[in-house]
N, C-alpha and C positions, 0 to 999 in steps of 0.2 A: 715854731710848733714842732714838736718831736716827731709826729707822723709824717711830716712833708705836704700836708694838705695845703697849707697857706705858707709857702716859702717866702722869706723876706729877701728883697734884693733892692738894690739902687742902680739907676741908670743915669748917668750924667754925661752927656755928649761932650762936654767941655774937657772931659779927661782925655780925650782923643788927642787935643792939641798938645798934650804932653807926652804923647805915645803910650798912654795907658788905656787899658780896656775900660770902656765907659759902663760896662755891666759888672756890678760887685755884688756877689752872693754874701748876704749877712747871716743866713741860716746854714746850718750845717746839715749833712746828709740825714735823710729820715732814720731815726733810731727806734722807732716803735711802729708796728704794723698799724695801718688807717683803722682797722677794726676797733683798736682801743680807744681812738678818739671818737668814731662814730657812735658806737654803743654807750658813750656816756651821755648822749643826747636822746631825748624821749622819742623825737620823731623817727630816728633810725632804729630804735628798739621796737617801736610800734610796727614797723615794717617787718622786722624780724619775727615778732609775735605772730602777726596776721598771715605771712606768707614766706616762711623760712628759706625756701628754695630760692625764690626770687630775690630775697634779700642777699643770699649768699652770692648768686650770680651777679648782682649790681655791685656788691662790695669787691668781688673780684675784679670786675672792669674798672672800678674807682681805684683800686690799688694799682693797677696796670697804668692807668692815667697818672697817678702820683709818680710812679717810677719813671715813666717816660718823660714826664715834665722835669723831674729832678735831673735826669740825665742830659736832658737838652740844655737846661740852665747851667749846668756844671760844665758842659763843653763850651758853651758861649763865653762863659766867664773866664776861661783859660785861653781863649784866643789871643794871639799877640796882635798888637795894632801899632802901626806906624804913624808917626805924627805927620800931618799935612807938611808938604814941602812949600817953602815960602820963596819969593823971588819972582822974577819974570820967566814965564814959560817960553821956550824956543819953539818956532814954528817949523 
């Protein structure tokens, strides 16, 4: 989704065995404001009609959440991962 509200990602712990990051982002960075997604749905438009100030406040918080979530996922997906060492561990 272009607003970043529902980012698509995959997490496969087996990738760590090959030294790859288990988290893969399938979505790109948000391209449109959350507002464009939200106000296409009646439930959000009704709130905006009934209480515009509250709707604006909630949308601002929701957009901040989308931005923070995307930033976190992006950082996690760029972490380098070492493959587990095999063999006997020395005491």
